[in-house]
One Martini backbone bead per residue (centre of mass of N, CA, C, O) as a GRO file, in nm:
protein
   95
    1MET     BB    1  -9.928 -10.889  -0.232
    2GLY     BB    2 -10.071 -11.009   0.025
    3ASP     BB    3 -10.123 -11.150   0.291
    4ASP     BB    4 -10.034 -11.434   0.466
    5ASP     BB    5 -10.299 -11.590   0.424
    6LEU     BB    6 -10.306 -11.566   0.117
    7LEU     BB    7 -10.029 -11.691   0.065
    8ALA     BB    8 -10.095 -11.969   0.185
    9LYS     BB    9 -10.321 -12.038  -0.015
   10LEU     BB   10 -10.151 -12.012  -0.273
   11ALA     BB   11  -9.934 -12.218  -0.199
   12THR     BB   12 -10.124 -12.455  -0.184
   13TYR     BB   13 -10.244 -12.441  -0.467
   14TYR     BB   14  -9.938 -12.436  -0.611
   15ASP     BB   15  -9.726 -12.600  -0.453
   16VAL     BB   16  -9.561 -12.387  -0.269
   17PRO     BB   17  -9.365 -12.210  -0.091
   18VAL     BB   18  -9.433 -11.933   0.096
   19GLU     BB   19  -9.150 -11.799   0.066
   20ASP     BB   20  -9.168 -11.746  -0.239
   21LEU     BB   21  -9.396 -11.529  -0.209
   22ARG     BB   22  -9.257 -11.336  -0.015
   23TRP     BB   23  -9.023 -11.268  -0.199
   24ARG     BB   24  -9.200 -11.141  -0.423
   25ARG     BB   25  -9.299 -10.904  -0.255
   26GLU     BB   26  -9.007 -10.776  -0.227
   27ARG     BB   27  -8.968 -10.843  -0.561
   28SER     BB   28  -9.118 -10.639  -0.727
   29ARG     BB   29  -9.203 -10.461  -1.000
   30LYS     BB   30  -9.193 -10.190  -0.856
   31ALA     BB   31  -8.905 -10.220  -0.748
   32PHE     BB   32  -8.780 -10.246  -1.031
   33THR     BB   33  -8.868  -9.975  -1.141
   34ILE     BB   34  -8.715  -9.801  -0.941
   35PHE     BB   35  -8.438  -9.915  -1.005
   36ALA     BB   36  -8.430  -9.860  -1.314
   37ASP     BB   37  -8.469  -9.555  -1.301
   38GLU     BB   38  -8.223  -9.489  -1.129
   39ALA     BB   39  -8.009  -9.626  -1.307
   40MET     BB   40  -8.063  -9.454  -1.558
   41ARG     BB   41  -8.020  -9.167  -1.435
   42THR     BB   42  -7.714  -9.246  -1.317
   43GLY     BB   43  -7.556  -9.480  -1.491
   44GLN     BB   44  -7.548  -9.743  -1.362
   45THR     BB   45  -7.433 -10.050  -1.295
   46VAL     BB   46  -7.588 -10.369  -1.355
   47ARG     BB   47  -7.752 -10.667  -1.223
   48LEU     BB   48  -7.917 -10.941  -1.390
   49HIS     BB   49  -8.113 -11.203  -1.264
   50LEU     BB   50  -8.221 -11.483  -1.412
   51ARG     BB   51  -8.438 -11.747  -1.413
   52MET     BB   52  -8.223 -11.931  -1.595
   53GLY     BB   53  -7.924 -11.821  -1.451
   54ASP     BB   54  -7.849 -11.568  -1.571
   55THR     BB   55  -7.612 -11.288  -1.605
   56LEU     BB   56  -7.642 -10.938  -1.642
   57GLU     BB   57  -7.438 -10.657  -1.757
   58GLY     BB   58  -7.513 -10.298  -1.719
   59ARG     BB   59  -7.700 -10.041  -1.879
   60ILE     BB   60  -7.983  -9.861  -1.853
   61THR     BB   61  -8.161  -9.702  -2.132
   62TRP     BB   62  -8.450  -9.839  -2.083
   63TRP     BB   63  -8.809  -9.844  -1.992
   64ASP     BB   64  -9.090 -10.054  -1.920
   65LEU     BB   65  -9.351 -10.269  -1.832
   66GLY     BB   66  -9.191 -10.521  -2.006
   67ALA     BB   67  -8.894 -10.379  -2.030
   68VAL     BB   68  -8.537 -10.361  -2.090
   69GLY     BB   69  -8.252 -10.173  -2.171
   70LEU     BB   70  -7.926 -10.330  -2.217
   71GLN     BB   71  -7.597 -10.222  -2.188
   72ARG     BB   72  -7.339 -10.406  -2.223
   73THR     BB   73  -7.071 -10.516  -2.086
   74GLY     BB   74  -6.802 -10.477  -2.327
   75ASP     BB   75  -6.983 -10.465  -2.620
   76GLY     BB   76  -7.248 -10.254  -2.602
   77GLU     BB   77  -7.489 -10.408  -2.635
   78ILE     BB   78  -7.835 -10.391  -2.694
   79ILE     BB   79  -8.078 -10.540  -2.488
   80VAL     BB   80  -8.373 -10.721  -2.433
   81VAL     BB   81  -8.544 -10.740  -2.115
   82GLN     BB   82  -8.763 -10.917  -1.964
   83ARG     BB   83  -8.908 -10.863  -1.664
   84HIS     BB   84  -9.010 -11.159  -1.594
   85ALA     BB   85  -8.696 -11.273  -1.603
   86VAL     BB   86  -8.642 -11.111  -1.339
   87ASP     BB   87  -8.538 -11.190  -1.008
   88GLU     BB   88  -8.274 -11.013  -0.980
   89TRP     BB   89  -8.112 -10.711  -0.843
   90GLU     BB   90  -7.816 -10.492  -0.893
   91SER     BB   91  -7.551 -10.322  -0.817
   92ALA     BB   92  -7.217 -10.315  -0.966
   93THR     BB   93  -7.094 -10.041  -0.799
   94GLY     BB   94  -7.204 -10.025  -0.486
   95ASN     BB   95  -7.477  -9.826  -0.471
   0.00000   0.00000   0.00000
């Protein structure tokens, strides 16, 4: 996303706080791609905090530009998580 002037205009247009858009700039899809790729290569356990309030934990087994495959901690089931549904992400192993 663009500079602060553009963010202010977009925030006004969409009637949202400008801080919400600044946060999105820091938590971009590109940043998530870098995180997902690193997590997959190292096999680290991650937590994905979803827009609807759920948190999923597991290991990323694959990713593409639309989704990630997450092998859940506990039952080992692999689920597909749409990338647009992920608001926050973090390492669950402290790495």
